[in-house]
C-alpha positions as CSV (number, residue, x, y, z in Angstrom):
1,M,-16.3,1.8,6.6
2,R,-14.0,-1.1,7.4
3,Y,-10.8,-2.4,6.0
4,V,-9.0,-5.7,6.6
5,Y,-5.3,-6.2,5.7
6,I,-4.3,-9.5,4.1
7,L,-0.7,-10.7,3.5
8,R,0.7,-14.1,2.5
9,M,4.3,-14.9,1.6
10,H,6.1,-18.0,0.2
11,L,9.9,-18.2,0.1
12,C,12.0,-20.8,-1.6
13,F,15.8,-20.8,-1.8
14,V,17.2,-23.0,-4.6
15,L,20.7,-24.3,-4.0
16,S,23.3,-25.6,-6.4
17,G,26.8,-27.1,-6.8
18,L,30.3,-25.6,-6.6
19,L,30.9,-22.0,-7.6
20,T,27.2,-21.4,-8.6
21,L,24.6,-19.7,-6.5
22,H,20.9,-19.2,-7.4
23,A,18.8,-16.4,-6.2
24,P,15.6,-17.1,-4.2
25,V,12.3,-17.7,-5.9
26,W,9.7,-15.5,-4.1
27,A,6.0,-14.6,-4.4
28,Q,3.4,-13.1,-2.0
29,R,-0.1,-11.8,-2.3
30,T,-1.8,-8.9,-0.6
31,E,-5.3,-7.5,-0.4
32,W,-7.0,-4.8,1.4
33,V,-10.7,-4.7,2.1
34,Q,-12.5,-1.9,3.9
35,S,-13.5,-2.5,7.5
36,A,-14.0,-0.6,10.7
37,E,-12.2,-3.2,12.8
38,P,-8.4,-3.1,13.4
39,V,-6.2,-4.5,10.7
40,S,-5.7,-8.3,10.9
41,S,-4.1,-11.0,8.8
42,F,-5.7,-14.0,7.1
43,L,-5.1,-16.2,4.1
44,L,-6.3,-15.2,0.7
45,T,-8.6,-17.3,-1.5
46,D,-8.3,-17.6,-5.3
47,A,-11.6,-15.8,-5.6
48,L,-10.3,-12.7,-3.9
49,L,-7.3,-12.7,-6.2
50,S,-9.1,-13.1,-9.5
51,D,-9.9,-9.4,-9.8
52,E,-6.3,-8.4,-10.7
53,N,-6.1,-10.7,-13.7
54,S,-9.1,-9.1,-15.4
55,V,-7.8,-5.5,-15.2
56,E,-6.8,-3.8,-18.5
57,R,-3.9,-1.6,-17.5
58,A,-3.0,-0.3,-21.0
59,G,-4.4,3.1,-20.2
60,F,-3.0,3.4,-16.7
61,A,-0.4,6.1,-15.8
62,A,-1.9,8.4,-18.4
63,P,0.1,11.6,-19.1
64,G,-1.2,14.6,-17.2
65,Q,-3.2,12.6,-14.7
66,P,-2.4,12.3,-11.0
67,T,-3.4,8.7,-10.6
68,W,-2.2,5.2,-11.6
69,T,-5.6,4.2,-12.8
70,A,-7.1,5.8,-15.9
71,L,-9.5,8.7,-15.2
72,T,-12.2,10.0,-17.5
73,D,-12.4,13.7,-18.5
74,F,-15.3,14.0,-16.1
75,E,-13.2,12.7,-13.2
76,T,-10.2,14.8,-14.0
77,A,-12.3,18.0,-14.3
78,L,-14.0,17.3,-11.0
79,I,-10.6,16.9,-9.2
80,Q,-9.4,20.2,-10.7
81,R,-12.6,22.0,-9.7
82,F,-12.4,20.9,-6.1
83,E,-8.7,21.7,-6.0
84,H,-9.2,25.3,-7.0
85,Q,-12.3,26.3,-5.0
86,T,-13.0,26.7,-1.3
87,S,-16.7,25.9,-1.4
88,A,-18.8,23.5,-3.4
89,S,-22.1,24.3,-5.1
90,A,-25.0,21.8,-5.1
91,D,-24.1,20.8,-8.7
92,D,-20.5,20.2,-7.6
93,L,-21.7,18.1,-4.7
94,L,-23.9,16.0,-6.9
95,E,-21.1,15.2,-9.2
96,L,-18.8,14.4,-6.3
97,Y,-21.3,12.1,-4.7
98,L,-22.0,10.3,-8.0
99,L,-18.3,9.9,-8.6
100,A,-18.1,8.4,-5.1
101,S,-20.8,5.9,-6.1
102,G,-18.2,4.3,-8.4
103,D,-20.6,3.6,-11.3
104,I,-20.9,7.2,-12.7
105,R,-17.9,8.3,-14.8
106,S,-19.2,10.8,-17.3
107,E,-21.0,14.1,-17.5
108,Q,-23.7,12.5,-19.6
109,Q,-24.4,9.9,-17.0
110,A,-24.4,12.5,-14.2
111,H,-26.8,14.7,-16.2
112,V,-29.6,12.1,-15.8
113,F,-29.4,12.6,-12.0
114,Q,-29.1,16.3,-12.2
115,S,-32.4,16.3,-14.1
116,Q,-34.0,14.4,-11.2
117,I,-32.8,17.1,-8.7
118,D,-34.1,19.8,-11.0
119,A,-37.5,18.0,-11.3
120,F,-37.7,17.7,-7.5
121,F,-37.4,21.5,-7.0
122,D,-39.7,22.1,-9.9
123,Q,-42.4,20.1,-8.1
124,H,-41.5,21.4,-4.6
125,D,-40.5,25.0,-5.2
126,D,-42.7,26.1,-2.4
127,V,-40.2,24.6,0.0
128,L,-37.6,27.2,-1.1
129,R,-40.1,30.0,-0.2
130,I,-40.4,28.9,3.4
131,A,-38.8,31.8,5.3
132,D,-38.1,30.0,8.6
133,E,-35.0,27.9,8.1
134,R,-35.9,25.4,10.8
135,E,-39.3,24.8,9.1
136,R,-37.6,24.8,5.6
137,G,-35.1,22.1,6.7
138,A,-37.8,19.9,8.3
139,E,-40.1,20.2,5.3
140,L,-37.2,19.5,2.9
141,L,-36.5,16.2,4.8
142,R,-40.2,15.2,4.6
143,R,-40.5,15.9,0.9
144,M,-37.2,14.1,0.2
145,H,-38.5,11.0,1.8
146,R,-41.8,11.1,-0.1
147,H,-40.2,12.0,-3.4
148,F,-37.0,10.0,-3.5
149,L,-37.4,7.4,-0.8
150,H,-41.0,6.5,-1.3
151,A,-41.8,6.9,2.4
152,D,-44.8,5.2,3.7
153,Q,-46.1,6.0,7.2
154,R,-47.1,2.4,7.7
155,A,-43.5,1.2,7.0
156,P,-41.2,4.2,7.5
157,L,-38.0,2.0,6.9
158,A,-39.4,0.1,3.9
159,G,-36.7,1.4,1.5
160,Y,-33.9,1.2,4.1
161,D,-30.9,-1.1,3.5
162,A,-28.0,-0.7,5.9
163,D,-25.5,-1.5,3.1
164,Q,-26.8,0.7,0.3
165,S,-24.5,3.7,0.5
166,R,-24.5,4.7,-3.2
167,L,-26.3,8.0,-4.0
168,S,-26.7,6.8,-7.7
169,E,-28.6,3.7,-6.5
170,L,-30.7,5.7,-4.1
171,M,-31.8,8.0,-6.9
172,R,-32.5,5.0,-9.2
173,S,-34.4,2.8,-6.8
174,G,-35.2,4.7,-3.6
175,V,-33.2,2.3,-1.5
176,Y,-31.0,4.1,1.0
177,N,-28.9,3.9,4.2
178,C,-27.6,6.6,6.5
179,I,-24.8,7.7,4.2
180,S,-26.7,7.8,0.9
181,S,-29.6,9.6,2.4
182,A,-27.3,12.1,4.2
183,L,-25.6,12.8,0.9
184,L,-28.9,13.5,-0.8
185,Y,-30.1,15.7,2.0
186,L,-26.8,17.7,1.9
187,L,-27.1,18.6,-1.7
188,L,-30.8,19.4,-1.4
189,A,-30.0,21.6,1.6
190,E,-27.3,23.4,-0.4
191,T,-29.8,24.3,-3.0
192,A,-32.3,25.3,-0.3
193,G,-29.8,27.8,1.1
194,L,-29.2,25.9,4.4
195,T,-25.9,25.8,6.2
196,S,-25.1,22.1,6.4
197,A,-22.4,19.7,7.3
198,G,-21.9,15.9,7.6
199,V,-21.5,14.1,10.9
200,I,-19.8,10.8,11.3
201,M,-20.0,8.3,14.2
202,P,-18.4,4.9,14.4
203,S,-21.3,3.2,12.7
204,H,-23.5,6.0,11.6
205,A,-23.7,9.2,9.5
206,Y,-26.1,12.0,9.5
207,V,-26.4,15.8,8.8
208,Q,-26.4,18.9,10.9
209,I,-27.9,22.2,10.0
210,T,-26.7,25.4,11.7
211,L,-29.7,27.8,12.0
212,P,-29.5,31.6,12.0
213,D,-29.8,31.8,15.8
214,G,-26.7,29.5,16.2
215,H,-28.6,26.4,17.1
216,V,-27.3,23.2,15.6
217,A,-30.0,20.8,14.5
218,D,-29.1,17.2,14.1
219,V,-30.9,15.8,11.0
220,E,-31.5,12.0,11.0
221,T,-31.9,11.5,7.3
222,T,-33.1,7.9,7.5
223,A,-36.3,9.2,9.1
224,A,-38.9,11.6,7.5
225,D,-39.4,13.2,10.9
226,G,-35.7,13.3,11.8
227,F,-35.1,17.0,11.7
228,D,-33.6,18.4,15.0
229,V,-33.6,15.1,16.8
230,V,-32.3,15.1,20.3
231,R,-29.5,12.7,21.1
232,D,-28.6,13.4,24.7
233,Q,-27.5,11.0,27.4
234,A,-31.1,10.1,28.2
235,F,-31.6,9.0,24.5
236,F,-28.6,6.7,24.6
237,S,-29.6,5.3,28.0
238,R,-33.2,4.4,27.0
239,Q,-33.8,4.5,23.2
240,A,-30.6,4.1,21.4
241,S,-30.5,0.3,21.5
242,D,-33.8,-0.2,19.7
243,W,-33.3,2.8,17.3
244,F,-29.9,1.7,16.1
245,A,-30.8,-2.0,16.1
246,S,-33.8,-1.4,13.9
247,R,-31.3,0.1,11.3
248,R,-28.9,-2.8,11.7
249,L,-26.2,-0.6,13.1
250,V,-23.8,-1.1,15.9
251,V,-25.3,0.6,19.0
252,P,-23.0,3.4,20.1
253,S,-22.7,5.0,23.5
254,F,-23.2,8.6,24.5
255,A,-19.4,8.8,24.6
256,D,-19.2,7.7,21.0
257,Y,-21.7,10.5,20.1
258,E,-19.6,13.0,21.9
259,Q,-16.6,11.9,19.8
260,R,-18.5,12.4,16.5
261,R,-16.7,14.0,13.6
262,V,-18.2,17.0,11.8
263,V,-17.1,17.2,8.1
264,S,-18.0,19.4,5.2
265,A,-20.6,18.3,2.7
266,A,-17.7,17.5,0.4
267,G,-16.0,15.6,3.2
268,L,-18.9,13.2,3.6
269,G,-18.6,12.6,-0.1
270,Y,-15.0,11.6,0.3
271,E,-15.9,9.3,3.1
272,S,-18.4,7.6,0.9
273,M,-15.6,6.6,-1.5
274,W,-14.7,3.8,0.9
275,S,-18.0,2.9,2.2
276,Q,-20.1,-0.3,2.0
277,H,-20.4,-0.3,-1.8
278,T,-16.6,-0.5,-2.2
279,T,-16.1,-3.9,-0.7
280,E,-14.7,-6.7,-3.0
281,T,-18.0,-8.4,-3.2
282,R,-19.7,-5.3,-4.6
283,L,-17.3,-3.3,-6.7
284,H,-14.6,-4.5,-9.1
285,Y,-11.0,-4.2,-8.0
286,A,-10.1,-1.6,-10.5
287,D,-13.0,0.6,-9.5
288,R,-12.2,0.2,-5.8
289,M,-8.6,1.2,-6.5
290,R,-9.7,4.2,-8.6
291,L,-11.9,5.5,-5.8
292,A,-9.1,5.0,-3.2
293,E,-6.8,7.0,-5.5
294,L,-9.4,9.8,-6.1
295,R,-10.0,10.1,-2.4
296,G,-6.2,10.2,-1.8
297,V,-5.7,12.9,-4.4
298,M,-8.7,15.0,-3.2
299,Q,-7.8,14.6,0.5
300,A,-4.1,14.9,0.3
301,D,-3.9,16.0,3.9
302,Q,-5.8,13.0,5.3
303,A,-3.5,10.2,6.5
304,D,-6.3,7.5,6.3
305,A,-6.9,8.5,2.6
306,Q,-3.2,8.1,1.8
307,H,-3.1,4.8,3.7
308,N,-5.9,3.4,1.7
309,R,-4.4,4.2,-1.7
310,L,-1.0,2.9,-0.6
311,V,-2.6,-0.5,0.1
312,Y,-3.8,-0.7,-3.5
313,Y,-0.4,0.5,-4.8
314,Y,1.4,-2.3,-2.9
315,R,-1.2,-4.8,-4.1
316,E,-0.5,-3.6,-7.7
317,A,3.2,-3.8,-7.3
318,D,3.0,-7.3,-5.9
319,Y,0.7,-8.5,-8.7
320,L,2.9,-7.0,-11.4
321,R,6.0,-8.6,-10.0
322,R,4.3,-12.0,-9.8
323,Q,3.5,-11.5,-13.4
324,N,7.1,-10.5,-14.1
325,D,5.7,-7.4,-15.8
326,M,8.6,-5.1,-14.9
327,V,7.6,-2.5,-17.6
328,F,4.3,-1.8,-15.8
329,L,5.8,-2.2,-12.4
330,D,8.3,0.5,-13.2
331,A,5.6,2.7,-14.7
332,L,3.6,2.3,-11.4
333,M,6.6,3.2,-9.3
334,S,7.4,6.1,-11.5
335,R,3.8,7.4,-11.1
336,I,3.7,7.1,-7.3
337,N,7.3,8.1,-6.6
338,P,6.5,11.7,-5.8
339,L,3.8,10.6,-3.4
340,L,6.2,8.2,-1.7
341,A,9.0,10.8,-1.6
342,G,6.7,13.0,0.5
343,F,7.0,10.5,3.3
344,D,10.8,10.4,3.4
345,N,11.3,13.1,5.9
346,R,10.0,11.1,8.9
347,A,9.5,7.5,10.1
348,A,6.5,5.8,8.7
349,N,4.8,5.5,12.1
350,D,4.9,9.3,12.4
351,H,2.7,9.8,9.4
352,F,-0.1,7.6,10.6
353,S,-2.2,7.2,13.7
354,D,-0.9,3.7,14.6
355,A,1.8,1.2,13.6
356,V,-0.6,-1.0,11.7
357,T,-1.6,1.6,9.1
358,A,2.1,2.4,8.5
359,V,2.8,-1.1,7.2
360,P,1.8,-0.5,3.5
361,L,4.1,2.6,3.4
362,L,7.0,0.5,4.6
363,L,6.3,-2.2,2.0
364,L,6.1,0.3,-0.8
365,Q,9.2,2.2,0.3
366,A,11.2,-1.1,0.1
367,E,9.8,-1.7,-3.4
368,R,10.6,1.9,-4.3
369,A,14.2,1.4,-3.1
370,E,14.6,-1.5,-5.6
371,W,13.1,0.6,-8.3
372,L,15.7,3.3,-7.6
373,F,18.4,0.7,-7.9
374,R,17.0,-0.5,-11.2
375,R,16.9,3.1,-12.5
376,S,20.5,3.6,-11.4
377,A,21.4,0.6,-13.5
378,H,19.5,2.1,-16.5
379,E,17.2,-1.0,-16.5
380,S,13.9,1.0,-16.2
381,L,14.7,4.0,-18.4
382,S,12.7,4.6,-21.5
383,E,14.4,5.5,-24.8
384,L,13.4,9.1,-24.3
385,E,14.9,9.4,-20.8
386,E,18.5,10.5,-20.2
387,I,20.5,10.3,-17.0
388,N,23.9,11.5,-16.3
389,P,26.5,9.7,-14.1
390,G,25.9,12.0,-11.2
391,E,22.2,11.2,-11.2
392,V,23.1,7.5,-11.4
393,N,25.1,7.7,-8.2
394,Q,22.4,9.9,-6.5
395,L,19.7,7.3,-7.3
396,A,21.8,4.5,-6.0
397,E,22.6,6.4,-2.8
398,Q,18.9,7.3,-2.4
399,G,17.9,3.7,-2.8
400,Q,20.4,2.5,-0.3
401,Q,19.4,5.0,2.3
402,L,15.7,4.3,1.8
403,A,16.2,0.5,2.0
404,L,18.3,0.8,5.2
405,S,15.8,3.2,6.7
406,V,13.0,0.7,6.1
407,L,15.1,-2.1,7.7
408,G,15.6,0.1,10.7
409,Q,11.9,0.6,11.1
410,A,10.9,-3.1,10.4
411,A,11.1,-4.1,14.1
412,S,8.5,-1.4,15.0
413,A,6.0,-2.6,12.4
414,A,2.8,-4.0,13.8
415,L,2.5,-6.6,11.0
416,N,4.7,-8.4,8.5
417,Q,8.1,-7.5,9.9
418,Q,9.8,-10.3,8.1
419,L,8.2,-9.4,4.8
420,I,9.4,-5.8,5.2
421,R,12.9,-7.0,5.9
422,D,12.8,-9.4,2.9
423,L,11.7,-6.6,0.5
424,S,14.4,-4.3,1.8
425,Y,17.1,-6.9,1.5
426,R,15.8,-7.9,-1.9
427,A,16.3,-4.2,-3.0
428,L,19.8,-4.1,-1.5
429,G,20.5,-7.4,-3.3
430,V,19.7,-5.7,-6.6
431,Q,22.2,-3.0,-5.8
432,V,24.9,-5.6,-4.9
433,T,24.2,-7.4,-8.1
434,N,24.5,-4.1,-10.1
435,L,27.9,-3.4,-8.5
436,L,29.1,-6.9,-9.1
437,E,28.2,-6.8,-12.7
438,T,30.4,-3.7,-13.1
439,N,33.2,-5.2,-10.9
440,A,32.7,-2.4,-8.4
441,M,33.8,-4.7,-5.6
442,S,34.8,-2.0,-3.1
443,E,31.4,-0.3,-3.5
444,A,29.6,-3.7,-3.1
445,R,31.6,-4.4,0.1
446,N,30.5,-1.0,1.4
447,V,26.9,-1.9,0.8
448,I,27.0,-5.2,2.6
449,A,29.0,-3.6,5.5
450,R,25.9,-1.6,6.3
451,F,23.6,-4.7,6.5
452,P,22.0,-4.9,10.0
453,D,22.8,-7.8,12.3
454,D,19.5,-9.6,11.4
455,C,20.8,-10.4,7.9
456,A,20.8,-14.2,8.6
457,D,17.0,-14.0,9.1
458,S,16.4,-13.1,5.5
459,T,17.0,-15.4,2.5
460,F,17.5,-12.3,0.3
461,C,20.2,-10.9,2.6
462,I,22.0,-14.2,2.6
463,N,21.8,-14.5,-1.1
464,A,23.3,-11.0,-1.5
465,L,26.1,-11.9,0.8
466,E,26.8,-15.2,-1.0
467,Q,26.7,-13.5,-4.4
468,F,29.3,-11.0,-3.2
469,Y,31.7,-13.4,-1.6
470,M,31.4,-15.9,-4.5
471,K,32.2,-13.2,-7.1
472,L,35.0,-11.8,-5.0
473,G,36.4,-15.3,-4.5
474,Q,36.2,-15.9,-8.3
475,Q,38.2,-12.8,-9.0
476,H,41.0,-13.9,-6.7
477,W,40.7,-17.4,-8.2
478,A,41.1,-16.0,-11.8
479,Q,44.3,-14.2,-10.7
480,R,45.6,-17.3,-8.9
481,D,45.7,-15.2,-5.8
482,W,45.2,-18.1,-3.4
483,P,45.7,-16.2,-0.1
484,G,43.1,-13.6,-1.3
485,A,40.7,-16.4,-2.1
486,I,41.3,-18.1,1.2
487,F,40.7,-14.8,3.0
488,V,37.3,-14.2,1.2
489,Y,36.0,-17.7,1.9
490,E,37.0,-17.7,5.5
491,E,35.4,-14.3,6.0
492,Y,32.2,-15.6,4.6
493,L,32.3,-18.8,6.7
494,A,33.0,-16.7,9.8
495,R,29.5,-15.2,9.4
496,G,28.1,-18.5,10.4
497,L,25.3,-18.6,7.8
498,Q,23.8,-22.1,7.9
499,T,22.7,-22.7,4.3
500,N,23.5,-25.5,1.8
501,N,25.8,-23.1,0.0
502,R,28.0,-23.2,3.0
503,Q,29.3,-26.5,1.6
504,V,30.2,-24.7,-1.6
505,F,32.3,-22.2,0.2
506,E,34.0,-24.9,2.4
507,S,34.8,-26.9,-0.7
508,N,36.2,-23.8,-2.5
509,L,38.2,-22.9,0.6
510,Q,39.8,-26.3,0.7
511,S,40.6,-26.1,-3.0
512,A,42.2,-22.7,-2.5
513,Y,44.4,-24.1,0.3
514,L,45.4,-27.0,-2.0
515,N,46.2,-24.7,-4.9
516,Q,48.3,-22.5,-2.7
517,A,50.2,-25.5,-1.3
518,E,50.7,-26.9,-4.8
519,Q,52.1,-23.6,-5.9
520,H,54.7,-23.7,-3.0
521,W,55.4,-27.3,-3.8
522,F,56.0,-26.5,-7.5
523,D,58.4,-23.6,-6.4
524,E,60.3,-26.1,-4.3
525,E,59.1,-24.4,-1.1
526,R,58.1,-27.7,0.5
527,D,58.0,-26.5,4.2
528,E,55.6,-23.7,3.2
529,A,53.5,-26.2,1.4
530,L,53.3,-28.5,4.4
531,A,52.5,-25.7,6.7
532,I,49.6,-24.5,4.5
533,L,48.2,-28.1,4.3
534,E,48.4,-28.3,8.1
535,V,46.5,-25.1,8.4
536,C,43.9,-26.4,6.0
537,V,43.4,-29.6,8.1
538,I,42.8,-27.4,11.1
539,T,40.6,-24.8,9.5
540,V,38.4,-26.6,7.1
541,A,35.3,-28.4,8.5
542,T,35.8,-31.6,6.4
543,P,39.4,-31.5,5.2
544,E,39.7,-34.9,3.6
545,R,41.4,-33.7,0.5
546,C,43.9,-31.6,2.5
547,Q,44.6,-34.6,4.7
548,Q,45.3,-36.8,1.8
549,R,47.6,-34.3,0.1
550,L,49.4,-33.7,3.4
551,Q,50.0,-37.4,3.9
552,A,51.3,-37.7,0.3
553,A,53.5,-34.6,0.8
554,R,55.1,-36.0,4.0
555,Q,55.9,-39.2,2.1
556,G,57.7,-37.0,-0.5
557,R,55.2,-37.4,-3.3
């Protein structure tokens, strides 16, 4: 149960000549792989990225389904069943565990495994008649090992594989680990009328049975004689090292044991949705994403379940943008918008246990802000959608508040602070562009006025500023309002942004001074013309043209 966070970003700012600015060209990749270690960054390989290209997304975002990936009727019905009931039957648990295996997606497929469970109890119905629950639980474990796991007293761990966490594979081959064997025992225990629960330690899982007298028996499901094992401080002092090492598990301490989590039988099934079999080397990207979504939907109150699905959503958004598939990107954002909106009431770090796991939410919220801006410009509306002017303004304001909120949280992010800023500024740049296209210059100025002081650190922020000042300068230019143009260019230059486009603004500033001086000269206001040229020489960084014109003017030409 591990996950590793991977991010890579490339930025390129393409510059041009006078009066023309080009937006940045940008691409980055992200990947999330399950791990029990803290999140870290490392470079992606082409092999890890190839999964996304092979996914057929035509059926994604299906109407009436809660997920981005396409679900089968079997999966949809199972979600609804667990949503509307407080306890799960053995049949329900079996279907949940098979769904968590990732390779069983229909009732017909699941029926094959149900037949195996039925056959087990047909052959071992005497176990159900054992009155003493302690004896019944112990015998059930021994029979499970003989029947399903092909136990051999001479090689008790012959079928054990520390990485085989699928119940479906266990029932096909008899190969098991702690998780898959615990799942099997839990559903057998439910049929046998035992009160059971799953138990999770940092590197191990097992079952506990609560007996009628209140005693809680630990059931080590990887061992045929593992019913009511004693794991006290003495065990961890003397035996734990060999016991866990023989199962290729990290050796825990007694303190780890004391911090164990007890979960319901269904809860252990949810945990298995992101276990060993869901790594990128074992399960296809689309299947891993589907399981992450299913767990997120079925454990809506679990922060780690939401975190895991958010990672895949960001990876999808990034991939679709790199493919320039804005139709599917907007479909993705529309599908997950209600989920993301549920995080709006607090800072991202407040929703998760640490700053690292909050990073995917910040990235997606920045992406969502841009989607809201696109919607406010009617760019992502289908032919069937209608939106009134009030909603347009509301979407734009919501997007602006969201992008600025993410910018305000970027400094506290444990990873990828610059990427979070860039995504947020890219979103705000879309809004600035929208406003410039409708000549809403006052509104555009209000947007850039709210940019934080770190704007110069982001190419996207710089680009938004330059687009604004260039468009505003062009408006004054078209009206032959030379003082207005001079004010705009000087205001931009005062920001101290050191880009190649600075030369564009300096050149345009000098041209505006020259045009203003020529206007005064034409109107026979020679002193005013000379004064303006003198200001130009003092103000402009490289005022050769103003110097030449000033010299000619003083000579009366």
